[in-house]
C-alpha positions, 0 to 999 in steps of 0.5 A: 056766965057767958064768954064773949069775944072775937072769932079765934080769940079761945072761947071753945079752946076754953071749953075745950080745956075745962072738959079735959079734951084739949091734950096739947094744953099744959096746966091745970083747972081746979074745980073746988078739989072735986070732979063735977059731972060735965055736960057738953053741948056742942055747935054741931048737935054731934048726934050718931045717925045710926040711932035714934033719938032716945038712943043718942039721949041714952049713950052718955048714961051708964048702961044700968041706967040706959033704959030707965025713965030719966031718958024720957023724962028729958025726952018730954022736957024738951018736947020730944017724946013724939020722936024718940023712935026717929033718926036725926036724919029724920029731924029739923035743925032746931029739933036735933038742937033740942036732942043735944039739949037732952043728951046734956041735961041727962047726966044731971050735969054740975057744970054745963059747957055750951059752945054757941049752941043755937048758931045758924038758927033762925032767930025765932027758933033760937028765941024758942030754945034760950027760953027753953034752956032758961026754963030747963036751969030754973028747974034743974040749976047747973053751973053754965060756961056759954060761948057765944058771939051774940052779945045780945044772947049772952045778955039774955042768959047770963049772970056774968059776962066775960069778955076775951081779948083777940089773941093772945087771949086774955081776959079784958072786962067781967060784967054782971048782968043785973036784969031781973029774972025771968023777965028779960024781954028784948027792951031790957037787953036791948038797953043793957048792951047799948049801954055797954056798947057805949062804955069807953073802955076799948075791952067793948070795941070787938063786942060791937 
């Protein structure tokens, strides 16, 4: 599910509340009576510069699992095996984002929180990472809450889109995305985007 809406409407706040990181939040989050394993991908990869790629990915695991094959498995899945022993300062921005994805998936999350993970990338790199994410989720399914200001990105990745209004935040529209997987090409995405923006409801004006 993608959360879209104007800047400052509370998209990132929704993720921090879900992750239990918002100390000012007064209320509760219901995960159906269980505590899911969470993975989190921030806007900034947040890699520790004094640790190697492998060590950054392993850091989120319990100590007994850090030296096992799970880390290398996810590095390979993200195409990072050759840079596993390098430090983050040696990586391109796109590679650093892939490390962040590997770190989120290595815990085998039930719920994956993603806060504009491909923002500030050139479109070609962003498109490659979206395809990588979609392929990874096909192989290792998880529930995803994906924040983006990019409606095309939301349509390409999501099964549902929640449109948030400017502050005070509220959900003003819920949109199922009926496009087939994995064949969501640019023409399909753009046609559905144009359809949404042409709807008369005021909720969709914030997405133009």
